[in-house]
C-alpha positions in Angstrom: 57.2 95.5 132.0 59.9 96.7 129.6 63.0 94.3 129.4 66.4 95.9 129.3 67.1 94.2 125.9 65.6 91.7 123.6 66.5 89.2 120.9 65.3 89.2 117.3 65.6 85.7 115.7 65.1 85.2 112.1 62.5 82.5 111.6 63.9 81.6 108.2 67.1 80.5 109.9 65.3 78.2 112.3 63.0 76.7 109.7 66.0 76.0 107.4 67.8 74.3 110.3 64.7 72.1 111.2 64.3 71.2 107.5 67.9 70.1 107.1 67.5 68.0 110.3 64.6 66.2 108.8 66.5 65.0 105.7 70.1 64.6 106.8 72.0 63.7 109.9 73.7 67.0 110.8 77.5 66.9 111.4 77.3 70.0 113.6 74.6 72.3 115.2 73.4 75.1 112.9 74.5 78.6 113.4 71.8 81.0 114.5 72.4 84.7 114.4 70.4 87.1 116.7 70.4 90.7 117.4 70.5 92.1 121.0 69.2 95.6 121.6 70.9 97.4 124.4 69.3 100.5 126.0 71.2 103.7 125.5 70.3 107.1 127.0 69.8 109.9 124.4 70.7 113.6 125.0 69.8 117.1 123.4 71.4 120.5 123.2 69.5 123.8 122.8 70.0 125.5 119.5 70.5 128.7 121.6 73.9 127.6 122.4 74.8 127.9 118.6 73.6 131.5 118.4 76.2 134.1 117.2 77.6 136.3 120.0 75.5 139.2 118.6 72.3 137.4 119.4 70.8 136.8 122.9 67.6 135.4 124.5 65.0 137.4 126.4 62.0 135.3 127.3 60.6 133.7 124.2 62.4 136.1 121.7 65.8 136.3 120.0 67.3 139.7 120.8 69.7 141.6 118.7 71.0 145.2 118.9 71.6 147.7 116.3 74.5 149.9 116.8 73.8 153.7 117.0 74.4 155.8 114.0 75.2 159.5 113.3 75.2 161.2 109.9 75.7 164.8 108.7 74.1 166.1 105.4 75.0 169.5 104.2 72.2 171.9 103.1 73.3 171.7 99.5 72.1 167.9 99.5 68.6 169.1 100.2 68.5 172.4 98.4 70.2 172.4 94.9 70.0 176.2 94.6 71.6 176.8 98.1 75.2 176.9 96.7 76.1 180.5 97.8 76.0 182.1 101.3 73.5 184.9 101.0 70.8 186.7 102.9 67.7 186.6 101.0 64.2 185.4 100.7 64.4 181.6 101.5 63.9 179.6 98.3 61.5 176.7 98.3 63.0 173.3 97.9 62.5 169.5 98.3 65.4 167.4 99.1 66.2 164.0 100.8 68.9 162.3 102.6 69.4 158.5 103.1 71.3 156.3 105.5 72.2 152.6 105.3 71.6 150.9 108.5 73.8 147.8 109.0 72.1 144.8 110.7 73.7 143.3 113.8 76.6 141.2 113.2 76.0 137.8 111.7 72.2 138.4 111.4 70.6 138.5 108.0 66.9 138.9 108.9 64.5 138.7 111.7 60.7 138.3 112.0 59.7 140.7 114.8 58.0 139.1 117.9 57.2 142.6 119.0 57.1 146.1 117.6 60.5 147.6 117.1 60.8 151.3 118.0 63.5 153.4 116.4 64.1 156.9 118.0 65.4 159.5 115.5 66.8 162.9 116.4 67.2 165.4 113.7 69.1 168.7 114.2 70.0 171.6 111.8 71.9 174.8 112.0 70.3 176.4 109.1 69.5 180.1 109.1 65.8 179.4 108.9 63.1 177.0 110.2 62.7 174.5 107.3 59.2 173.5 108.2 58.0 177.0 109.4 59.9 179.4 107.2 57.4 182.1 107.6 54.3 182.9 109.8 51.9 181.0 107.4 54.1 178.7 105.3 54.4 175.1 106.5 56.6 172.4 105.2 56.8 168.6 105.9 59.5 166.0 107.0 58.6 162.4 105.9 60.7 159.7 107.4 60.7 156.1 106.1 62.5 152.8 107.1 62.9 150.2 104.3 63.9 146.6 104.2 64.8 145.0 100.8 62.9 147.9 99.0 59.8 147.6 101.2 58.8 150.4 103.6 58.3 148.9 107.1 57.9 152.1 109.0 57.0 155.7 108.3 56.4 159.0 110.2 55.5 162.5 109.0 56.0 165.8 110.6 53.9 168.7 109.2 55.5 171.6 111.0 53.1 171.6 113.8 55.8 173.1 116.2 58.8 175.3 115.6 62.0 173.5 114.5 64.6 176.1 115.4 68.2 176.2 114.8 70.2 173.9 117.1 67.2 172.0 118.6 66.5 168.5 118.0 63.3 167.3 116.4 62.8 163.7 117.9 60.6 161.4 115.9 59.7 157.8 116.3 59.5 155.0 113.6 57.6 151.9 114.7 58.0 148.7 112.9 55.1 146.3 113.7 55.2 142.8 115.1 55.4 140.2 112.4 57.4 142.4 110.0 60.5 141.0 108.5 63.5 143.2 109.1 66.3 142.3 106.6 69.3 144.2 105.9 70.8 146.3 105.1 68.0 148.8 106.0 67.6 152.0 104.5 66.6 155.3 106.3 65.3 158.1 104.2 64.2 161.6 105.2 62.4 163.7 102.7 62.3 167.4 103.6 59.7 169.7 101.8 60.4 173.3 102.6 58.2 176.2 101.0 59.4 179.6 100.3 59.8 181.8 103.3 60.9 185.0 105.0 64.3 186.6 104.3 67.1 184.6 106.0 70.7 183.5 105.8 71.1 180.7 103.5 74.5 179.0 104.1 75.6 176.0 102.0 78.0 175.1 105.0 75.0 174.6 107.2 73.8 171.0 107.7 71.3 168.5 108.9 72.4 165.9 111.4 70.8 162.5 112.1 71.3 160.6 115.3 69.9 157.2 116.2 70.7 155.6 119.6 71.0 151.9 120.1 68.0 150.1 118.8 66.8 146.6 120.0 64.9 144.1 118.0 63.1 141.0 119.6 62.4 138.3 116.9 60.3 135.1 116.8 62.6 133.7 114.3 66.0 135.0 112.7 68.3 134.0 109.9 71.8 134.2 111.1 75.2 133.0 110.1 76.5 129.7 111.6 80.1 129.1 110.9 82.4 126.7 112.7 80.4 127.1 116.0 81.5 124.5 118.8 78.8 122.0 119.4 78.3 121.5 123.1 79.3 117.9 124.3 76.3 115.2 124.1 76.6 112.3 126.4 75.1 109.0 125.8 75.2 106.1 128.4 75.2 102.4 127.2 73.8 100.2 129.9 75.3 96.7 129.5 74.5 95.3 133.0 71.5 93.2 131.7 73.7 91.3 129.3 74.0 87.8 130.7 77.2 85.6 130.4 75.7 83.3 127.7 75.2 86.1 125.0 78.4 87.9 126.1 80.4 84.9 124.9 78.8 84.9 121.5 78.9 88.5 120.5 80.4 89.0 116.9 80.1 92.7 116.5 77.6 95.5 116.7 76.3 98.9 115.4 75.6 102.3 117.1 72.8 104.0 115.2 72.1 107.7 116.0 68.7 109.3 114.9 69.3 113.1 114.9 66.6 115.9 115.0 68.5 118.9 113.6 66.1 121.9 113.4 68.7 124.4 112.4 70.0 122.1 109.6 73.6 122.4 110.8 76.3 120.4 109.0 79.8 119.3 110.3 81.8 116.5 111.5 81.4 115.2 115.1 83.8 113.0 116.9 82.5 110.2 119.3 84.7 109.2 122.2 84.2 106.0 124.3 85.1 105.5 127.8 84.3 102.7 130.3 85.2 99.8 128.2 87.6 96.9 129.1 90.1 98.4 126.6 90.3 101.6 124.7 88.0 102.0 121.7 89.2 104.0 118.8 87.2 107.3 118.4 84.7 107.6 115.5 83.6 110.5 113.5 80.1 110.9 112.0 79.0 113.5 109.6 76.0 115.8 110.0 74.6 116.4 106.5 72.3 119.3 107.4 69.1 117.5 107.0 66.4 118.2 109.5 65.9 114.6 110.2 69.4 113.0 110.1 71.0 109.6 111.1 74.4 108.2 111.4 75.8 104.7 112.2 79.1 103.4 113.8 80.1 99.8 113.2 82.0 97.9 116.0 84.2 94.9 115.5 83.8 91.7 117.6 86.8 92.8 119.8 85.4 96.3 120.2 82.0 95.2 121.1 83.3 92.6 123.5 85.3 95.5 125.2 82.1 97.6 125.4 80.1 94.8 126.9 82.7 94.1 129.4 81.9 97.5 131.0 78.8 98.1 132.9 78.2 101.8 132.0 79.8 102.9 128.7 79.8 106.5 128.2 79.8 108.1 124.6 80.8 111.8 124.4 80.8 114.0 121.3 82.8 116.9 120.2 83.0 119.0 116.9 82.0 122.1 115.3 78.9 122.8 113.0 78.1 125.3 110.4 75.1 126.2 108.2 74.8 123.7 105.4 73.9 126.4 102.8 76.5 128.0 100.9 76.4 131.4 102.8 76.1 129.3 106.1 72.9 131.0 107.0 70.5 129.0 109.1 67.1 129.7 110.7 66.9 130.0 114.5 63.9 129.8 116.7 63.9 130.2 120.4 63.4 127.0 122.3 64.7 124.7 119.5 66.7 121.5 120.5 69.1 119.2 118.6 68.1 115.8 119.9 70.0 112.5 119.4 68.3 109.1 120.1 71.0 106.4 120.1 70.5 102.5 119.9 73.1 99.8 120.1 72.4 96.6 118.1 74.8 93.6 118.9 75.1 90.7 116.6 75.2 87.4 118.7 76.1 84.1 116.8 75.2 80.5 118.4 
């Protein structure tokens, strides 16, 4: 059977008192201090509540969305010699275009929980088919997506089908599960077009790139956490088991909080107390950003007496938290919890 509270009496104090009694006639009873442990209910809050607004939850994954993008690249960017409008045998050329893909707001990196599919539509209004410029010539279009200089997806079109003026060539880049997507991403298209039949070469023609909304599902995500409100935590101190004898000898106490902080958030949190015989001044504690953190609040004799006078004291938190690193970036994982385990230790003097 678990008792609602228990005493801890230092043996040294009792032995000293007995030794003194054996030698001298005491003028008053010795003072003995004990510690009374009062049960307190803990509480927890999901780290999902601290996610930036650009990040959601789907099943066991963190989800973010890339905005669609559209870019236009003139023929002269691909073909250095195509500077004058002319009808002539199409020259051979190799050229490339690049686009920078911005990560979703507040997201710095993500480890994919499942493959990410990027659909790319490429459309041109050239006076020729760049990958089938003649009946026998065939070119190629190589697409890549890179993160921090590392290619994470690639696709190649070898002119297997006609790519006529005004039609969209739709290709897919697939980033495998487990890949780290870190921004900004760089999309690159390398077009190799061989010499071909006589055609209109117009420097004002262009290649356009269109990519719709793209969703990533991550098993973990590095994202910015800045001044995010921490949902209230509630602790209930059960003082009903404290009898009248220890109540009359209470001299003070300490509230100790053991904090499991998987996102290493830091900030100042206010503790508000209700249910006492008199009002208790709110206290503030500091989260240092350690994964295993702790904090203490000390109560005077008067405050502890006020708390004990109630039968169910409630402690409620409020505050904001940020990432403890200089850039405020923390690592989120779905299903994580910030857990607080409190304990009240009361000093009793007889």
